[in-house]
N, C-alpha and C positions, 0 to 999 in steps of 0.2 A: 428515097424523097417522094413526098407528095406535093401535088400544085397547092393546096390550100389545107392548112390546118385550123381547124374549129376548135376553140376553146370554151367550154361551159363550167363556170363556178356554179356548185349549189350546195344547198344546206337546208335540209328537213322540207323538201320541195318535190317529193317523188312523183305525184300525179301530173302536176305540169312539167316537171324534167320530161317525163314520158313523152308529152306532145311536143317538147322543144326536140328532143332527139330524133322523135319520128320526122318533124319537119326539115331535119339536116339530112336523113337517110333517103328522104323522098325527092332530094334534089337531082335534077337532071345531070349536073356534072357529078361524075363519080370518082374523079380522082382527088380525093380528099382523106384526110384521117380526122377523127374526132376524139377530143381528148375532155374527158369530164373529170374534173377536180372537185372530190367531194369533200367539204369543208367540215366534216365530223358529224354527218347525219345520223340520227338516231331513229330513222323511219324505215321504209322498205328500199330505200335508195340503194345500199349496199347489194342487196339480193337481185334487185331488177338490174343493175349495172354490171355486176359479175356474169349473170346470165348472157347479156347482150354482148360483152366483151369476149366471151368464150364462143358466141357464135358468129360474130364478125369482126377480121381481123383488123379492119381500120379503126376499131373503137378501143381507145385506151381508156382505162379505168384508174384512178388514182385517189386514194382515201387518206385523209390526215385529219389531225386534230383541228380544231377549230381555231384559226389564225385572221380570219376575215376575207373579204372578199378580194381586196388587191393582192395579198399574198397566194390565194387561191390562183388568180389570174397568172401572176410570176409564176408559178409552179408549173402552169401550163404551157406558159411560153417557155421555159426550159425544157420541156420534154417536146416541144414542135420541132418538126423538120421540114415544114411546108415553105414553099417559096412565097407564099403570101398568108398572112395571118388574119383571121377574122373571130370575132366572138359572139357569144350568144348567153343572153341571162336564162335560167331555168323556168322563169314565167312567161318568157316570150317566144316567139317563133319565126323561123324564116318563111317567106312566101315564095310560091315555085319561081324559079329560075333565079334566084338571089345570088348564089354562087357563080353561075356561069356568066352572069351578066357583069359581074364585078370583074371576073377573072378578062373578061373580054375587054374592058375598059382599061386595066391595068397592063395588059399586052398592047393596045393600041397607043397609049399615053405614057410611054416608059419615063417622061418628065415628071409625072405625078406618083409622088410616093404614097398616096392615100386617095381613096375614093369613099364617099358615103352616099347614103341612099335616103329619101324620105321614107316615112313609115304610116300606116294603119293603127288606129286604137282598137282593141277588144276589149269585151267587159269580161267578168270572172267566167262566164261561161264560155270564152272563147269566141264570142260572135263578134265578128268584123262590124265596126261602127261606121257610119257615113262619114266622108272627108279624110283629109290626110292630117298627120302630127306636125307637119313642117311647113312653113310658109314656102311658096314657090319663088324663092330669090336665086338670083344669078350667082351663087358663091362659088364660083371656082378660081382656080388659080391660086395667086399669092393670098390667103386670106389670114395669115398671121394677125394683122393689126384688128381685122373683124371679129378674131376670137378672143382678142383682149377685151373688147367691149361688149362681147357676147351679143353682137349685132346679127339674130337670125343664124347664128353659126353653133346652136346647140346641137351638137354632134352626138346623135344616140350610139352608144359603144356598139350595140349588135349590129348596127347598120353600116360599119366601117369594114374596110379592107385594106390592111397595109402592108407594104414591103417588108418581109422578115429581116433583110439587110438594114433596112433604116432603123427598125427597133433595137438592132444590136448597138446602133451607134448612140442613140437617144436613151437607152434604157427602158425599163418597165414602168409599172406603175408604183407611185410613192406610196409606200405602206404607212406613213406616218398621216398622211392625208386621209380623212373620214368621209370628207364630201369634196365633190369636183376633182376626185383623182383622176378620173377618165379624162375630163376636159383638160386639165393639166398635161396628160401626155401626149394628146392630140395637139395642143398647143405646140408642146417641143416638136413635134413632128412637122407641124405647119410652118415652123420657122427655119426649117431645114429644105422644105420642098412645096411644090406646087400641088394643089388638090383639087380633086374632080368631084364635082355634084351631081349624082345621077336622080334626076327628079322623079324617077318613078318609085312609088312605095313597094319596097321589097322585105319588109319586115313587119311583124304586128306586135305592139307593146301592150300588154294587159294594164289596164287602168282599173284600179279599186275605188268605187265612188265613197267608200267610207272611210278611206285613208287619209288622216288628217297630217297637215303640212307644218313641220315645226320651222316656223320663219328664222328664228334665233339661229338654229342649226344652219340654215342656208346662208344668212348673213355671214356667221362665222367661217362656214366653208369658202365663200367667196372671198372674204377679205383673206384668207390663207392663199388664196389662188393667185391674187394681186400680189399679195408680200412675195411669193415665191418668184412671180414673173418678173418682178422688179429686180430682186436679188440675182436672178440668172441672166437678165439682159440689160448689160451696163448702158446700152443705148436708150432704154426707155427714159425719158425725160420726166423731171417731178411736176412739169404741167400735166403731163400725160396721165401720170398715175393719180394725180387730183382729179382730173376731169373723169377718170375711171369710178373713183368713189363717189363723187357727185352724181353720175348716171345711175350707180348702184342705189345709192338711198333715195333717189328720186323714184325710181322704178319699183323698189319694194314698198315705199310709201304709198304710191298710188293704188298697186294692187291691193296691198292689206288695208287699205281706207275703203276699197269698194267692198271687201269680204268682211268689214265693220270689226278688224282687229285694231281698236284704236290706241291701245298701248304700244304696239310694235309701230303703226303708223306714225304716231307722234315721235316715237324714238327716231325713226328714219328721217321724216321732215326736221327734227331739231338737228340733226347732223347735216343734212343737206343744207341747211340754212347757215351752220357754222364754217361748213367747205366754202359756200358762195353765196353771200348775204343778198347781192345784187340780183343774180340768178333767182333766188327763193323769192324776192320782192316781186319780180315779173311774173313768176309761176303763179303766185297767191293772186295778182292782178288778173291774170289770165281766168283762172278759176272763178275769181268774182264776175267777171264779165259773163262768163257762161252761164251761170246762176240767174243773174240779172235777165238774160236774154229768155229764159225759160217762163 
């Protein structure tokens, strides 16, 4: 049994995967197992990983037909033997001290079942960009209500460390979800335990400038997230669910209006108005006042 199990799902990302794997192997904490689940890669990934697994007994390589990210992560979970579980995407990497810092927190705060860190942004050439990727908010403790409202708790999956015993209770990733499946799992975890936010940036997320956002998929994914939360939590009142949808439509409407996606923004503002006409009128008046001041 290892102290930590690191799970990396991958698919045709050999060059980035090599960097991700090296960032794990370079950690100062040595008591870990690295489980790479290859979701049917057709590039050089099998050659690279088979060599590495033969050279380092801490490395486990699992090849499977393509079933998707959540299935690959769940396969890794079933193979894991660590006291703590953490993840890494093959496009991203750990920064120095990630594992040792989180293990220290999990050992020092046994009431916390999950910890997560801030993160840095890196470009396609792996150059770290200025600033952090998360707001510096005091979001530790019982953050389940905050997670429902997406209030500053966009927990990036490579940043988390969770007790394996807790994952055994709540289950793994929902393979029927194609968006927000990671947040859905951390929401289920946060409903059972306290959470500890580590304010240091201990991972780097790769950001692609030319990558386009499919806002319709984001909206559908977030709707599925709320629907599932309401189904699983009988104490979630109808008024709370209504407020969740209002906040979702207003937020996405504002963001896409700035990005000049007028069709999607109009869709969101119409649904926001249908949800709460009075709030929509106040928001429209506030926007008008801001324009008149300019």
